[in-house]
N, C-alpha and C positions, 0 to 999 in steps of 0.2 A: 503494499499499499505506499501510496504517495502523499505526503503532507499536503492539504489543499492550499496552504500558503505559500508553499514554492512550486505548485504545479505549473505556472504560467512559465516559470523559469525551465522547468525540466521539458515541458513540450517546446519551448523553443529550442533547447539543446538537441532535442530528438529530431526536430525539423532541420537544423544545421547540418547534424552529423549524418543522419540517416535519410534524408529526402522525404519527399511528399509522402509517399506510400506509408512509410512508417509513422510519420507525424499523424496520418489520418487514422490508422491503427490506435494509435496512443489516445486520439482524442476521442475515438469512438468508445474505448474502454474506460474513458475518465469522466465522459460528460455527465452521467449521472451524479458522480461525486461534486462535480463544479456545480452543477444546478442545485444542489443541496445546500451549497454555501450562500447562495442568492436568497436574500429576504425579499420576496416578491412584493409583499404587502408595502416594506418601507420603499422598495424602487417605485413603486406606483406612486406612493405619497409624495415623493421627492418629485417625481416627474409633473405631479398635478401642482405642487407648489411652485414649481418653475414655470409653469404654464400660466398660473394665475399672476405670478410677478410679471411675465412677459405682456400678459393681457392689460396690467395695470399701467405699464410702461406705455404701451401702445395707445392705451386710453387717454393719458395725460399729454402725449405727444400729438394726438388728433385734436383734443380740447384747446391746447394752445395754439394749434394750427388755425383752428376755427376761429377763436378769438381774434387772432391777427387778421384774419380774412374779413371778418365781421368789422374791425377798425376801419381797414383799407375801404371796404364797401361804404362806409360812414363817410370818410373823407372825400370819396369820389362823388357821393351823393350831395355833399355839402358844396363842393366845387361846381357840380353841375347846376344845383340852385343858384349860386352865385352867377354863373353864365347867364342863367335864364332871366335872372333879376336884372342883370345888365341889359340883355337884350329889349327886356320889357321896358326899361327906363329909357332906351334909346328909341323905341316904338313910340311911347308917350310924347317924348320930345319932338319928333319929327311929325307926328300927327297934330300937336298942338302949334307947331310954326310953320308947316307946310314947306319945311326945306327940303331940298333934294340930297341925295347921298349916291355915292358910287357902291353899286353891288359888286360881287365877287368877278363879274366880266369887265368891271370898268364902265359900264353904262350908268347914265344919270337915270334915276327913278324919283318919284315923288311918294 
């Protein structure tokens, strides 16, 4: 019997000195012993905790990104309103005085 704690080193040595065929036979005969060392419940709990932590990080990242995009949208909305207000003021000024102005093609309009 091989001590399970040194089993990985033994298997590595078998693979290096005797080739893949012998390594396969050594793995086949020792797999039950290796599996008995694994605490499946603890492994699953650890994987679950890792997954939960990953999801928390992703949620925080996406929440921060959403907040940034909301702030950017608010900025652009405010700028658009400023432009609209300026255009409205120009229209009122033109309607009140009857002045002409040049449009984007350079033609005079009333």
